[in-house]
C-alpha positions as a printed Julia matrix, in Angstrom:
269×3 Matrix{Float64}:
  -85.19  -28.9    95.98
  -86.04  -25.3    95.16
  -89.63  -24.18   95.31
  -90.6   -21.65   92.65
  -93.87  -19.99   93.62
  -95.92  -17.82   91.29
  -98.48  -15.64   93.09
 -101.53  -13.94   91.62
 -103.15  -11.1    93.54
 -106.51   -9.48   93.03
 -107.37   -5.86   93.66
 -110.26   -4.69   95.79
 -110.56   -1.48   93.78
 -114.06   -0.92   92.49
 -115.77   -3.13   95.04
 -118.92   -1.95   96.74
 -118.07   -0.03   99.94
 -118.98   -1.88  103.12
 -118.82    1.09  105.52
 -115.55   -0.39  106.79
 -117.27   -3.07  108.83
 -118.59   -6.58  108.38
 -120.76   -8.91  110.43
 -119.67  -12.35  111.48
 -121.73  -15.38  110.53
 -122.22  -16.5   114.14
 -122.47  -13.21  116.04
 -123.92   -9.78  115.6
 -120.62   -8.03  116.37
 -119.4    -5.42  113.9
 -115.87   -6.25  112.74
 -113.86   -3.24  111.49
 -112.26   -3.6   108.09
 -108.84   -5.21  108.36
 -109.71   -6.86  111.69
 -111.02  -10.25  112.82
 -112.14  -12.02  115.96
 -109.73  -14.7   117.11
 -110.83  -17.89  118.89
 -110.76  -16.05  122.22
 -113.11  -13.34  121.01
 -110.44  -10.65  120.78
 -110.14   -8.27  117.85
 -106.81   -8.43  116.05
 -105.43   -7.45  112.66
 -105.82   -9.76  109.67
 -102.1    -9.32  109.1
 -100.88   -9.88  112.64
  -98.68   -7.11  114.03
  -95.97   -7.15  116.68
  -98.55   -5.71  119.08
 -100.98   -8.56  118.3
  -98.38  -11.17  119.2
  -97.41   -9.38  122.4
 -101.09   -9.23  123.37
 -101.41  -12.98  122.87
  -98.53  -13.56  125.27
  -99.94  -11.07  127.79
 -103.29  -12.86  127.78
 -101.7   -16.32  127.64
 -103.42  -17.05  124.33
 -100.54  -19.28  123.28
 -102.1   -22.51  122.07
  -99.14  -22.82  119.69
  -96.68  -23.41  122.56
  -95.63  -27.05  123.0
  -94.95  -28.39  126.5
  -92.47  -30.98  125.24
  -89.41  -31.28  123.04
  -90.54  -31.47  119.44
  -90.41  -35.12  118.36
  -89.44  -34.28  114.78
  -86.51  -32.17  115.98
  -85.3   -35.11  118.05
  -85.72  -37.43  115.09
  -84.01  -35.19  112.55
  -81.4   -33.35  114.62
  -78.67  -35.25  112.79
  -79.86  -33.55  109.61
  -79.07  -30.16  111.13
  -75.76  -31.33  112.59
  -74.62  -33.04  109.39
  -71.75  -34.72  111.2
  -70.74  -31.61  113.16
  -70.62  -31.12  116.92
  -71.36  -28.1   119.11
  -72.68  -25.86  116.34
  -74.53  -22.54  116.52
  -78.27  -22.98  115.91
  -80.78  -20.2   115.22
  -84.46  -20.44  116.18
  -86.66  -17.67  114.71
  -89.84  -16.57  116.53
  -88.76  -18.86  119.34
  -91.3   -18.05  122.04
  -90.31  -20.05  125.12
  -89.77  -23.27  123.18
  -88.34  -26.15  125.2
  -86.34  -27.1   122.11
  -83.85  -24.35  122.92
  -82.85  -25.7   126.34
  -82.7   -29.22  124.93
  -80.28  -28.14  122.19
  -78.18  -26.07  124.59
  -77.9   -29.02  126.99
  -76.27  -31.0   124.18
  -73.5   -28.43  123.9
  -74.84  -26.34  121.04
  -74.95  -22.56  121.12
  -78.56  -21.48  120.63
  -79.76  -18.06  119.49
  -83.44  -17.15  119.38
  -85.45  -14.08  118.43
  -88.74  -13.32  120.14
  -90.77  -10.11  120.22
  -92.45  -10.85  123.57
  -90.38  -10.08  126.66
  -92.88  -12.13  128.65
  -92.01  -15.24  126.62
  -88.27  -14.64  126.99
  -88.41  -14.16  130.78
  -90.71  -17.15  131.23
  -88.27  -19.38  129.39
  -85.44  -18.56  131.78
  -87.69  -18.72  134.86
  -89.35  -22.02  133.96
  -86.03  -23.64  133.07
  -84.33  -22.29  136.22
  -81.65  -20.54  134.2
  -79.77  -17.53  135.51
  -79.12  -14.86  132.92
  -77.78  -11.43  132.11
  -79.76   -8.76  130.32
  -78.27   -6.01  128.17
  -79.21   -3.67  125.3
  -78.53   -4.67  121.71
  -76.33   -2.21  119.82
  -77.97   -1.21  116.55
  -81.56   -2.02  117.56
  -83.14    0.73  119.69
  -85.14   -0.7   122.58
  -84.01   -4.28  121.96
  -82.4    -6.44  124.64
  -80.53   -9.72  124.66
  -80.96  -12.21  127.48
  -77.97  -14.55  127.87
  -77.76  -17.63  130.06
  -74.88  -17.57  132.52
  -73.16  -20.48  130.75
  -73.29  -18.61  127.43
  -75.09  -21.42  125.62
  -78.39  -19.62  125.13
  -79.04  -16.06  123.87
  -82.53  -14.71  123.25
  -82.93  -11.42  121.42
  -86.08   -9.57  122.43
  -86.86   -7.59  119.28
  -88.79   -7.49  116.03
  -87.65  -10.34  113.79
  -87.12   -8.01  110.85
  -84.78   -5.78  112.86
  -82.46   -8.73  113.45
  -79.56   -9.43  111.07
  -76.22  -11.17  110.74
  -74.59   -7.92  111.89
  -76.15   -8.5   115.31
  -75.19  -12.1   116.02
  -73.32  -13.4   112.98
  -74.39  -16.29  110.77
  -75.54  -19.72  111.83
  -74.51  -23.33  111.23
  -78.06  -24.56  111.59
  -81.63  -23.25  111.73
  -84.62  -24.92  113.35
  -87.75  -23.27  111.96
  -90.75  -24.76  113.71
  -93.58  -22.96  111.98
  -91.99  -19.52  111.96
  -92.53  -19.33  108.21
  -96.13  -20.46  108.78
  -96.69  -17.67  111.31
  -95.29  -14.91  109.11
  -97.92  -12.88  107.26
  -98.07  -13.99  103.6
  -97.13  -10.47  102.5
  -93.89  -10.72  104.54
  -92.77  -14.19  103.52
  -90.51  -13.12  100.68
  -88.83  -10.65  103.02
  -88.54  -13.39  105.63
  -86.96  -15.8   103.14
  -84.33  -13.21  102.24
  -83.52  -12.67  105.9
  -83.13  -16.39  106.55
  -80.82  -16.74  103.57
  -78.59  -13.96  104.88
  -78.38  -15.64  108.3
  -77.09  -18.93  106.86
  -73.37  -19.57  107.11
  -71.6   -21.77  104.56
  -72.73  -25.33  105.19
  -75.77  -24.25  107.2
  -78.49  -26.92  107.5
  -81.98  -25.37  107.66
  -84.7   -27.68  109.0
  -88.09  -26.21  108.08
  -91.21  -27.56  109.74
  -94.51  -26.56  108.11
  -98.01  -28.0   107.94
 -100.21  -29.29  105.13
 -103.89  -30.07  105.64
 -107.29  -30.04  104.0
 -108.35  -26.41  104.25
 -111.9   -27.44  103.31
 -112.13  -29.13  106.72
 -110.26  -26.57  108.85
 -109.55  -22.94  108.06
 -105.96  -21.76  108.33
 -104.06  -18.62  107.49
 -105.7   -15.6   105.89
 -104.91  -16.98  102.44
 -105.46  -20.18  100.47
 -102.37  -21.86   99.01
 -103.17  -24.27   96.2
 -100.66  -26.37   94.3
 -101.79  -26.18   90.7
  -98.9   -27.75   88.81
  -95.76  -29.77   89.48
  -93.24  -30.05   86.67
  -90.02  -31.99   86.28
  -87.75  -29.06   85.36
  -84.47  -30.97   85.32
  -82.21  -29.91   82.43
  -78.51  -30.21   81.62
  -78.02  -26.93   83.47
  -79.21  -28.4    86.75
  -77.32  -31.65   86.09
  -74.14  -29.56   85.82
  -74.8   -28.49   89.43
  -74.75  -32.11   90.5
  -78.52  -32.4    90.8
  -80.49  -35.45   89.7
  -83.87  -33.96   90.59
  -85.24  -30.44   90.05
  -88.97  -30.01   90.61
  -90.71  -26.74   89.86
  -94.04  -26.11   91.56
  -96.55  -23.4    90.76
  -98.83  -22.29   93.59
 -101.93  -20.13   93.42
 -102.3   -17.93   96.52
 -105.63  -16.2    97.12
 -107.19  -14.41  100.07
 -109.84  -16.23  102.09
 -113.36  -14.88  101.97
 -114.24  -16.0   105.48
 -111.38  -14.33  107.36
 -113.03  -14.84  110.75
 -112.39  -18.58  110.56
 -108.65  -18.09  110.2
 -107.95  -17.75  113.93
 -108.02  -21.46  114.76
 -104.89  -22.49  112.93
 -103.21  -19.19  113.82
 -103.54  -20.25  117.45
 -102.35  -23.79  116.69
  -99.57  -22.89  114.31
  -96.18  -24.56  114.7
  -93.84  -22.2   116.53
């Protein structure tokens, strides 16, 4: 099923100046424009930067990290494999996910990308894996950490500097909330990157979340499904499809940006 998403954006031009600061509802702290307080009381950018994520790892503000193998990955691994054995699986924004070691132990070659060197080194240390460390040609300052058995390679770099020229294309992708974590303004760019990393026959398992945003604030935007249409025509039937659903989403910025930190910290990763 293909998701067609139409996005409306509003301009802030002409709004009353706010002297580049705002006050939170619960504190008397001045919040600079473009910033917010996360659940730990730290200032960070509304659109999280590479530096913001590295700071979270430095301060161990990693509520998104799971201390177990993801149950849905275990349940649906056969969907990624699609009858194949020992395939190459890509995990974007991998952190120190235990899923990687679990997949590698089953004979698959696992490649991850993570901006935090702390996360990468902790993965190898906590899993008692010996590794080599070397620079990545084509990405200044980037390094790749490879397990001694060659089953696991973690690229320590900005996700958007990674490409198929660096590590080829992949047979499978396990995306546990990486799309969720990406800033809304970068998601189209992210989708293009993922498409270019998919080899022929690649199975992409995408794990996202849906919840009542009236009860718990999430990302810095609201995503509302406003119409679902059966768009199946003879054109799609000629592709071998028997279902083709088009969905229109309205995406708007939140007004209470300070409440966004909770789900950011508990995002799937």
